[in-house]
PyMOL commands that place a pseudoatom at each C-alpha (Angstrom):
pseudoatom trace, name=CA, resn=MET, resi=1, chain=A, elem=C, hetatm=0, pos=[0.000, 0.000, 0.000]
pseudoatom trace, name=CA, resn=PRO, resi=2, chain=A, elem=C, hetatm=0, pos=[1.721, 3.165, -1.164]
pseudoatom trace, name=CA, resn=PRO, resi=3, chain=A, elem=C, hetatm=0, pos=[1.914, 6.260, 1.027]
pseudoatom trace, name=CA, resn=ARG, resi=4, chain=A, elem=C, hetatm=0, pos=[-0.445, 9.103, 0.259]
pseudoatom trace, name=CA, resn=PRO, resi=5, chain=A, elem=C, hetatm=0, pos=[0.853, 11.375, -2.494]
pseudoatom trace, name=CA, resn=GLY, resi=6, chain=A, elem=C, hetatm=0, pos=[2.464, 14.445, -0.975]
pseudoatom trace, name=CA, resn=ALA, resi=7, chain=A, elem=C, hetatm=0, pos=[2.717, 12.880, 2.470]
pseudoatom trace, name=CA, resn=PRO, resi=8, chain=A, elem=C, hetatm=0, pos=[6.213, 13.256, 3.886]
pseudoatom trace, name=CA, resn=ARG, resi=9, chain=A, elem=C, hetatm=0, pos=[7.305, 9.745, 4.745]
pseudoatom trace, name=CA, resn=ARG, resi=10, chain=A, elem=C, hetatm=0, pos=[10.700, 8.308, 5.375]
pseudoatom trace, name=CA, resn=PRO, resi=11, chain=A, elem=C, hetatm=0, pos=[11.320, 5.082, 3.503]
pseudoatom trace, name=CA, resn=ILE, resi=12, chain=A, elem=C, hetatm=0, pos=[11.356, 1.917, 5.599]
pseudoatom trace, name=CA, resn=PRO, resi=13, chain=A, elem=C, hetatm=0, pos=[15.023, 0.925, 6.118]
pseudoatom trace, name=CA, resn=LYS, resi=14, chain=A, elem=C, hetatm=0, pos=[16.181, -2.164, 4.217]
pseudoatom trace, name=CA, resn=HIS, resi=15, chain=A, elem=C, hetatm=0, pos=[17.225, -3.837, 7.477]
pseudoatom trace, name=CA, resn=ALA, resi=16, chain=A, elem=C, hetatm=0, pos=[13.752, -3.374, 9.020]
pseudoatom trace, name=CA, resn=PRO, resi=17, chain=A, elem=C, hetatm=0, pos=[12.346, -6.566, 10.517]
pseudoatom trace, name=CA, resn=THR, resi=18, chain=A, elem=C, hetatm=0, pos=[9.371, -8.298, 8.912]
pseudoatom trace, name=CA, resn=LEU, resi=19, chain=A, elem=C, hetatm=0, pos=[6.662, -9.128, 11.445]
pseudoatom trace, name=CA, resn=GLU, resi=20, chain=A, elem=C, hetatm=0, pos=[3.119, -10.455, 11.519]
pseudoatom trace, name=CA, resn=LEU, resi=21, chain=A, elem=C, hetatm=0, pos=[0.878, -7.799, 13.061]
pseudoatom trace, name=CA, resn=ASP, resi=22, chain=A, elem=C, hetatm=0, pos=[-2.638, -8.069, 14.480]
pseudoatom trace, name=CA, resn=VAL, resi=23, chain=A, elem=C, hetatm=0, pos=[-4.387, -4.719, 14.057]
pseudoatom trace, name=CA, resn=THR, resi=24, chain=A, elem=C, hetatm=0, pos=[-6.433, -3.936, 17.168]
pseudoatom trace, name=CA, resn=GLU, resi=25, chain=A, elem=C, hetatm=0, pos=[-7.715, -0.388, 16.609]
pseudoatom trace, name=CA, resn=LEU, resi=26, chain=A, elem=C, hetatm=0, pos=[-7.634, 2.647, 14.340]
pseudoatom trace, name=CA, resn=ALA, resi=27, chain=A, elem=C, hetatm=0, pos=[-5.861, 5.929, 14.907]
pseudoatom trace, name=CA, resn=PRO, resi=28, chain=A, elem=C, hetatm=0, pos=[-6.982, 9.235, 13.396]
pseudoatom trace, name=CA, resn=GLY, resi=29, chain=A, elem=C, hetatm=0, pos=[-5.587, 9.422, 9.882]
pseudoatom trace, name=CA, resn=GLY, resi=30, chain=A, elem=C, hetatm=0, pos=[-6.639, 5.874, 9.040]
pseudoatom trace, name=CA, resn=PHE, resi=31, chain=A, elem=C, hetatm=0, pos=[-3.647, 4.071, 10.511]
pseudoatom trace, name=CA, resn=GLY, resi=32, chain=A, elem=C, hetatm=0, pos=[-4.229, 0.640, 11.985]
pseudoatom trace, name=CA, resn=VAL, resi=33, chain=A, elem=C, hetatm=0, pos=[-2.577, 0.240, 15.391]
pseudoatom trace, name=CA, resn=SER, resi=34, chain=A, elem=C, hetatm=0, pos=[-0.770, -2.920, 16.487]
pseudoatom trace, name=CA, resn=HIS, resi=35, chain=A, elem=C, hetatm=0, pos=[1.354, -3.496, 19.561]
pseudoatom trace, name=CA, resn=VAL, resi=36, chain=A, elem=C, hetatm=0, pos=[4.572, -5.511, 19.611]
pseudoatom trace, name=CA, resn=THR, resi=37, chain=A, elem=C, hetatm=0, pos=[7.479, -5.990, 21.974]
pseudoatom trace, name=CA, resn=HIS, resi=38, chain=A, elem=C, hetatm=0, pos=[10.734, -4.786, 20.440]
pseudoatom trace, name=CA, resn=GLU, resi=39, chain=A, elem=C, hetatm=0, pos=[13.982, -5.040, 22.391]
pseudoatom trace, name=CA, resn=GLY, resi=40, chain=A, elem=C, hetatm=0, pos=[12.024, -5.558, 25.619]
pseudoatom trace, name=CA, resn=VAL, resi=41, chain=A, elem=C, hetatm=0, pos=[9.809, -2.482, 25.123]
pseudoatom trace, name=CA, resn=ARG, resi=42, chain=A, elem=C, hetatm=0, pos=[6.126, -2.530, 24.153]
pseudoatom trace, name=CA, resn=ARG, resi=43, chain=A, elem=C, hetatm=0, pos=[5.740, -0.418, 21.007]
pseudoatom trace, name=CA, resn=ALA, resi=44, chain=A, elem=C, hetatm=0, pos=[2.794, 0.806, 18.977]
pseudoatom trace, name=CA, resn=VAL, resi=45, chain=A, elem=C, hetatm=0, pos=[3.066, 0.201, 15.238]
pseudoatom trace, name=CA, resn=PHE, resi=46, chain=A, elem=C, hetatm=0, pos=[1.046, 2.292, 12.748]
pseudoatom trace, name=CA, resn=THR, resi=47, chain=A, elem=C, hetatm=0, pos=[0.185, 0.681, 9.414]
pseudoatom trace, name=CA, resn=SER, resi=48, chain=A, elem=C, hetatm=0, pos=[-1.763, 2.567, 6.735]
pseudoatom trace, name=CA, resn=ARG, resi=49, chain=A, elem=C, hetatm=0, pos=[-4.993, 1.239, 5.225]
pseudoatom trace, name=CA, resn=THR, resi=50, chain=A, elem=C, hetatm=0, pos=[-5.529, -1.557, 7.686]
pseudoatom trace, name=CA, resn=ALA, resi=51, chain=A, elem=C, hetatm=0, pos=[-8.663, -2.347, 9.678]
pseudoatom trace, name=CA, resn=PRO, resi=52, chain=A, elem=C, hetatm=0, pos=[-9.183, -3.610, 13.215]
pseudoatom trace, name=CA, resn=GLY, resi=53, chain=A, elem=C, hetatm=0, pos=[-9.069, -7.398, 12.976]
pseudoatom trace, name=CA, resn=ASP, resi=54, chain=A, elem=C, hetatm=0, pos=[-6.653, -7.491, 10.022]
pseudoatom trace, name=CA, resn=LYS, resi=55, chain=A, elem=C, hetatm=0, pos=[-3.606, -9.731, 10.257]
pseudoatom trace, name=CA, resn=VAL, resi=56, chain=A, elem=C, hetatm=0, pos=[-0.767, -8.446, 8.061]
pseudoatom trace, name=CA, resn=ARG, resi=57, chain=A, elem=C, hetatm=0, pos=[2.861, -9.225, 7.289]
pseudoatom trace, name=CA, resn=ALA, resi=58, chain=A, elem=C, hetatm=0, pos=[4.714, -5.930, 7.387]
pseudoatom trace, name=CA, resn=SER, resi=59, chain=A, elem=C, hetatm=0, pos=[8.157, -4.391, 7.344]
pseudoatom trace, name=CA, resn=VAL, resi=60, chain=A, elem=C, hetatm=0, pos=[8.473, -2.300, 10.524]
pseudoatom trace, name=CA, resn=ASP, resi=61, chain=A, elem=C, hetatm=0, pos=[10.648, 0.774, 11.083]
pseudoatom trace, name=CA, resn=PHE, resi=62, chain=A, elem=C, hetatm=0, pos=[11.329, 1.026, 14.824]
pseudoatom trace, name=CA, resn=THR, resi=63, chain=A, elem=C, hetatm=0, pos=[13.452, 4.189, 14.462]
pseudoatom trace, name=CA, resn=GLN, resi=64, chain=A, elem=C, hetatm=0, pos=[10.257, 6.275, 14.507]
pseudoatom trace, name=CA, resn=ARG, resi=65, chain=A, elem=C, hetatm=0, pos=[7.830, 6.800, 17.389]
pseudoatom trace, name=CA, resn=PRO, resi=66, chain=A, elem=C, hetatm=0, pos=[5.291, 5.389, 16.925]
pseudoatom trace, name=CA, resn=ALA, resi=67, chain=A, elem=C, hetatm=0, pos=[6.878, 2.731, 14.721]
pseudoatom trace, name=CA, resn=ARG, resi=68, chain=A, elem=C, hetatm=0, pos=[5.671, 2.778, 11.105]
pseudoatom trace, name=CA, resn=ALA, resi=69, chain=A, elem=C, hetatm=0, pos=[5.061, -0.266, 8.954]
pseudoatom trace, name=CA, resn=THR, resi=70, chain=A, elem=C, hetatm=0, pos=[4.621, -1.012, 5.281]
pseudoatom trace, name=CA, resn=THR, resi=71, chain=A, elem=C, hetatm=0, pos=[2.203, -3.828, 4.549]
pseudoatom trace, name=CA, resn=LEU, resi=72, chain=A, elem=C, hetatm=0, pos=[3.778, -6.621, 2.528]
pseudoatom trace, name=CA, resn=ALA, resi=73, chain=A, elem=C, hetatm=0, pos=[0.806, -9.017, 2.598]
pseudoatom trace, name=CA, resn=LEU, resi=74, chain=A, elem=C, hetatm=0, pos=[-2.711, -9.161, 3.998]
pseudoatom trace, name=CA, resn=LEU, resi=75, chain=A, elem=C, hetatm=0, pos=[-2.790, -12.545, 5.756]
pseudoatom trace, name=CA, resn=ALA, resi=76, chain=A, elem=C, hetatm=0, pos=[-6.346, -12.435, 7.126]
pseudoatom trace, name=CA, resn=PRO, resi=77, chain=A, elem=C, hetatm=0, pos=[-8.791, -9.625, 6.316]
pseudoatom trace, name=CA, resn=SER, resi=78, chain=A, elem=C, hetatm=0, pos=[-11.070, -8.116, 8.926]
pseudoatom trace, name=CA, resn=PRO, resi=79, chain=A, elem=C, hetatm=0, pos=[-14.853, -8.319, 8.511]
pseudoatom trace, name=CA, resn=ASP, resi=80, chain=A, elem=C, hetatm=0, pos=[-14.717, -4.489, 8.619]
pseudoatom trace, name=CA, resn=ARG, resi=81, chain=A, elem=C, hetatm=0, pos=[-12.631, -4.361, 5.418]
pseudoatom trace, name=CA, resn=ARG, resi=82, chain=A, elem=C, hetatm=0, pos=[-14.281, -3.824, 2.054]
pseudoatom trace, name=CA, resn=ALA, resi=83, chain=A, elem=C, hetatm=0, pos=[-13.318, -6.111, -0.803]
pseudoatom trace, name=CA, resn=PRO, resi=84, chain=A, elem=C, hetatm=0, pos=[-11.436, -4.152, -3.493]
pseudoatom trace, name=CA, resn=ALA, resi=85, chain=A, elem=C, hetatm=0, pos=[-14.435, -4.477, -5.832]
pseudoatom trace, name=CA, resn=GLU, resi=86, chain=A, elem=C, hetatm=0, pos=[-16.687, -2.852, -3.194]
pseudoatom trace, name=CA, resn=ILE, resi=87, chain=A, elem=C, hetatm=0, pos=[-14.588, 0.302, -2.802]
pseudoatom trace, name=CA, resn=PRO, resi=88, chain=A, elem=C, hetatm=0, pos=[-16.655, 3.027, -4.497]
pseudoatom trace, name=CA, resn=CYS, resi=89, chain=A, elem=C, hetatm=0, pos=[-13.674, 5.111, -5.648]
pseudoatom trace, name=CA, resn=ARG, resi=90, chain=A, elem=C, hetatm=0, pos=[-11.325, 3.891, -8.359]
pseudoatom trace, name=CA, resn=HIS, resi=91, chain=A, elem=C, hetatm=0, pos=[-8.735, 6.525, -7.390]
pseudoatom trace, name=CA, resn=LEU, resi=92, chain=A, elem=C, hetatm=0, pos=[-8.115, 5.282, -3.828]
pseudoatom trace, name=CA, resn=GLU, resi=93, chain=A, elem=C, hetatm=0, pos=[-4.696, 3.734, -4.453]
pseudoatom trace, name=CA, resn=THR, resi=94, chain=A, elem=C, hetatm=0, pos=[-3.352, 6.703, -6.451]
pseudoatom trace, name=CA, resn=CYS, resi=95, chain=A, elem=C, hetatm=0, pos=[-5.045, 9.560, -4.608]
pseudoatom trace, name=CA, resn=GLY, resi=96, chain=A, elem=C, hetatm=0, pos=[-4.920, 8.295, -1.026]
pseudoatom trace, name=CA, resn=ALA, resi=97, chain=A, elem=C, hetatm=0, pos=[-7.133, 11.109, 0.249]
pseudoatom trace, name=CA, resn=CYS, resi=98, chain=A, elem=C, hetatm=0, pos=[-9.779, 8.974, 1.926]
pseudoatom trace, name=CA, resn=ASP, resi=99, chain=A, elem=C, hetatm=0, pos=[-8.349, 7.507, 5.110]
pseudoatom trace, name=CA, resn=PHE, resi=100, chain=A, elem=C, hetatm=0, pos=[-11.302, 5.195, 5.749]
pseudoatom trace, name=CA, resn=MET, resi=101, chain=A, elem=C, hetatm=0, pos=[-12.552, 4.240, 2.261]
pseudoatom trace, name=CA, resn=HIS, resi=102, chain=A, elem=C, hetatm=0, pos=[-11.183, 0.687, 2.695]
pseudoatom trace, name=CA, resn=LEU, resi=103, chain=A, elem=C, hetatm=0, pos=[-13.562, 0.188, 5.645]
pseudoatom trace, name=CA, resn=THR, resi=104, chain=A, elem=C, hetatm=0, pos=[-17.243, -0.710, 5.454]
pseudoatom trace, name=CA, resn=PRO, resi=105, chain=A, elem=C, hetatm=0, pos=[-19.546, 2.279, 6.005]
pseudoatom trace, name=CA, resn=THR, resi=106, chain=A, elem=C, hetatm=0, pos=[-20.565, 0.941, 9.427]
pseudoatom trace, name=CA, resn=ALA, resi=107, chain=A, elem=C, hetatm=0, pos=[-16.910, 0.541, 10.447]
pseudoatom trace, name=CA, resn=GLN, resi=108, chain=A, elem=C, hetatm=0, pos=[-16.221, 4.112, 9.287]
pseudoatom trace, name=CA, resn=VAL, resi=109, chain=A, elem=C, hetatm=0, pos=[-18.961, 5.435, 11.571]
pseudoatom trace, name=CA, resn=ARG, resi=110, chain=A, elem=C, hetatm=0, pos=[-17.703, 3.335, 14.512]
pseudoatom trace, name=CA, resn=ALA, resi=111, chain=A, elem=C, hetatm=0, pos=[-14.166, 4.659, 13.969]
pseudoatom trace, name=CA, resn=HIS, resi=112, chain=A, elem=C, hetatm=0, pos=[-15.283, 8.287, 13.895]
pseudoatom trace, name=CA, resn=GLU, resi=113, chain=A, elem=C, hetatm=0, pos=[-17.462, 7.777, 16.980]
pseudoatom trace, name=CA, resn=SER, resi=114, chain=A, elem=C, hetatm=0, pos=[-14.506, 6.284, 18.857]
pseudoatom trace, name=CA, resn=PHE, resi=115, chain=A, elem=C, hetatm=0, pos=[-12.326, 9.307, 17.975]
pseudoatom trace, name=CA, resn=VAL, resi=116, chain=A, elem=C, hetatm=0, pos=[-15.010, 11.706, 19.237]
pseudoatom trace, name=CA, resn=ARG, resi=117, chain=A, elem=C, hetatm=0, pos=[-15.568, 9.623, 22.376]
pseudoatom trace, name=CA, resn=ALA, resi=118, chain=A, elem=C, hetatm=0, pos=[-11.827, 9.521, 23.140]
pseudoatom trace, name=CA, resn=HIS, resi=119, chain=A, elem=C, hetatm=0, pos=[-11.736, 13.333, 23.224]
pseudoatom trace, name=CA, resn=LEU, resi=120, chain=A, elem=C, hetatm=0, pos=[-14.700, 13.720, 25.556]
pseudoatom trace, name=CA, resn=PRO, resi=121, chain=A, elem=C, hetatm=0, pos=[-14.142, 14.259, 29.266]
pseudoatom trace, name=CA, resn=ALA, resi=122, chain=A, elem=C, hetatm=0, pos=[-14.234, 10.948, 31.149]
pseudoatom trace, name=CA, resn=ALA, resi=123, chain=A, elem=C, hetatm=0, pos=[-17.651, 11.695, 32.674]
pseudoatom trace, name=CA, resn=TYR, resi=124, chain=A, elem=C, hetatm=0, pos=[-19.235, 11.884, 29.196]
pseudoatom trace, name=CA, resn=ARG, resi=125, chain=A, elem=C, hetatm=0, pos=[-17.583, 8.928, 27.435]
pseudoatom trace, name=CA, resn=ASP, resi=126, chain=A, elem=C, hetatm=0, pos=[-20.629, 6.688, 27.918]
pseudoatom trace, name=CA, resn=THR, resi=127, chain=A, elem=C, hetatm=0, pos=[-23.015, 9.283, 26.469]
pseudoatom trace, name=CA, resn=PRO, resi=128, chain=A, elem=C, hetatm=0, pos=[-24.825, 7.978, 23.368]
pseudoatom trace, name=CA, resn=ILE, resi=129, chain=A, elem=C, hetatm=0, pos=[-23.597, 9.510, 20.119]
pseudoatom trace, name=CA, resn=THR, resi=130, chain=A, elem=C, hetatm=0, pos=[-26.124, 9.907, 17.329]
pseudoatom trace, name=CA, resn=THR, resi=131, chain=A, elem=C, hetatm=0, pos=[-24.830, 9.961, 13.784]
pseudoatom trace, name=CA, resn=HIS, resi=132, chain=A, elem=C, hetatm=0, pos=[-26.753, 11.558, 10.965]
pseudoatom trace, name=CA, resn=ALA, resi=133, chain=A, elem=C, hetatm=0, pos=[-26.997, 10.666, 7.312]
pseudoatom trace, name=CA, resn=PRO, resi=134, chain=A, elem=C, hetatm=0, pos=[-24.893, 12.739, 4.902]
pseudoatom trace, name=CA, resn=GLN, resi=135, chain=A, elem=C, hetatm=0, pos=[-26.578, 15.836, 3.470]
pseudoatom trace, name=CA, resn=SER, resi=136, chain=A, elem=C, hetatm=0, pos=[-26.724, 14.261, 0.012]
pseudoatom trace, name=CA, resn=SER, resi=137, chain=A, elem=C, hetatm=0, pos=[-28.958, 11.425, 1.238]
pseudoatom trace, name=CA, resn=PRO, resi=138, chain=A, elem=C, hetatm=0, pos=[-32.699, 11.546, 0.523]
pseudoatom trace, name=CA, resn=SER, resi=139, chain=A, elem=C, hetatm=0, pos=[-33.544, 12.169, 4.202]
pseudoatom trace, name=CA, resn=PRO, resi=140, chain=A, elem=C, hetatm=0, pos=[-30.859, 14.367, 5.796]
pseudoatom trace, name=CA, resn=GLN, resi=141, chain=A, elem=C, hetatm=0, pos=[-32.903, 14.905, 8.962]
pseudoatom trace, name=CA, resn=SER, resi=142, chain=A, elem=C, hetatm=0, pos=[-33.231, 11.253, 9.928]
pseudoatom trace, name=CA, resn=PRO, resi=143, chain=A, elem=C, hetatm=0, pos=[-30.534, 9.701, 12.131]
pseudoatom trace, name=CA, resn=SER, resi=144, chain=A, elem=C, hetatm=0, pos=[-28.633, 6.800, 10.622]
pseudoatom trace, name=CA, resn=THR, resi=145, chain=A, elem=C, hetatm=0, pos=[-26.084, 4.295, 11.820]
pseudoatom trace, name=CA, resn=ALA, resi=146, chain=A, elem=C, hetatm=0, pos=[-24.077, 4.466, 8.597]
pseudoatom trace, name=CA, resn=PRO, resi=147, chain=A, elem=C, hetatm=0, pos=[-24.020, 6.536, 5.442]
pseudoatom trace, name=CA, resn=SER, resi=148, chain=A, elem=C, hetatm=0, pos=[-25.252, 4.801, 2.327]
pseudoatom trace, name=CA, resn=PRO, resi=149, chain=A, elem=C, hetatm=0, pos=[-22.445, 3.562, 0.053]
pseudoatom trace, name=CA, resn=SER, resi=150, chain=A, elem=C, hetatm=0, pos=[-23.666, 5.723, -2.832]
pseudoatom trace, name=CA, resn=ALA, resi=151, chain=A, elem=C, hetatm=0, pos=[-23.615, 8.827, -0.635]
pseudoatom trace, name=CA, resn=SER, resi=152, chain=A, elem=C, hetatm=0, pos=[-20.240, 7.990, 0.911]
pseudoatom trace, name=CA, resn=THR, resi=153, chain=A, elem=C, hetatm=0, pos=[-18.308, 9.207, -2.123]
pseudoatom trace, name=CA, resn=ARG, resi=154, chain=A, elem=C, hetatm=0, pos=[-20.386, 12.304, -2.763]
pseudoatom trace, name=CA, resn=THR, resi=155, chain=A, elem=C, hetatm=0, pos=[-19.869, 13.895, 0.632]
pseudoatom trace, name=CA, resn=ARG, resi=156, chain=A, elem=C, hetatm=0, pos=[-16.131, 13.574, 1.145]
pseudoatom trace, name=CA, resn=ALA, resi=157, chain=A, elem=C, hetatm=0, pos=[-14.316, 16.795, 1.794]
pseudoatom trace, name=CA, resn=ARG, resi=158, chain=A, elem=C, hetatm=0, pos=[-11.150, 17.412, 3.691]
pseudoatom trace, name=CA, resn=ALA, resi=159, chain=A, elem=C, hetatm=0, pos=[-10.048, 20.590, 5.336]
pseudoatom trace, name=CA, resn=ARG, resi=160, chain=A, elem=C, hetatm=0, pos=[-7.191, 20.953, 7.745]
pseudoatom trace, name=CA, resn=VAL, resi=161, chain=A, elem=C, hetatm=0, pos=[-7.799, 23.989, 9.880]
pseudoatom trace, name=CA, resn=HIS, resi=162, chain=A, elem=C, hetatm=0, pos=[-5.022, 25.330, 12.058]
pseudoatom trace, name=CA, resn=VAL, resi=163, chain=A, elem=C, hetatm=0, pos=[-5.570, 27.458, 15.132]
pseudoatom trace, name=CA, resn=LEU, resi=164, chain=A, elem=C, hetatm=0, pos=[-2.867, 29.669, 16.565]
pseudoatom trace, name=CA, resn=ALA, resi=165, chain=A, elem=C, hetatm=0, pos=[-3.557, 30.551, 20.190]
pseudoatom trace, name=CA, resn=ARG, resi=166, chain=A, elem=C, hetatm=0, pos=[-1.729, 33.728, 21.185]
pseudoatom trace, name=CA, resn=PRO, resi=167, chain=A, elem=C, hetatm=0, pos=[-1.612, 35.143, 24.728]
pseudoatom trace, name=CA, resn=HIS, resi=168, chain=A, elem=C, hetatm=0, pos=[-3.796, 38.252, 25.140]
pseudoatom trace, name=CA, resn=LYS, resi=169, chain=A, elem=C, hetatm=0, pos=[-4.860, 38.177, 21.465]
pseudoatom trace, name=CA, resn=SER, resi=170, chain=A, elem=C, hetatm=0, pos=[-7.682, 36.608, 19.511]
pseudoatom trace, name=CA, resn=PRO, resi=171, chain=A, elem=C, hetatm=0, pos=[-6.893, 33.173, 18.101]
pseudoatom trace, name=CA, resn=ALA, resi=172, chain=A, elem=C, hetatm=0, pos=[-5.898, 33.040, 14.430]
pseudoatom trace, name=CA, resn=VAL, resi=173, chain=A, elem=C, hetatm=0, pos=[-7.671, 30.416, 12.336]
pseudoatom trace, name=CA, resn=GLY, resi=174, chain=A, elem=C, hetatm=0, pos=[-6.599, 29.461, 8.844]
pseudoatom trace, name=CA, resn=MET, resi=175, chain=A, elem=C, hetatm=0, pos=[-5.868, 26.745, 6.352]
for i in range(1, 175): cmd.bond("trace and resi %d" % i, "trace and resi %d" % (i + 1))
show_as sticks, trace
zoom trace
């Protein structure tokens, strides 16, 4: 799986060990997270375009924190992974813009809910989160557990907004 175009990535060193990884969760940005013990230390390993439940063979670069891996082979796919024929965008491998397109729509919603929940104060982490259908769906007002596959490609937009907090001044917000 190639890195996203334009993403600054160091190449995996040639001497990097090859390991079998069990992906247990997702990190923001679409990286699958695995944990391994390397030189007596428990390390997190980030692998792009993997899903929780995937088992992959990967080349791992432990010089970075967290460690980064390049998938060499998908040994056992997760039930949350879409088959290549089911991915609604033919540009996924070359564009790389959609961090979660390889996941089923339901898995995408679960991943986003978990990111929101992780940033809530501890007292509110058990609060129910209601997701809503994308605006392009026929009924934008009705709650949904997952966007429809046809709507999932029509509503993608990415914006990275940066906020500069300055003492005694208004915050600056920009792209």
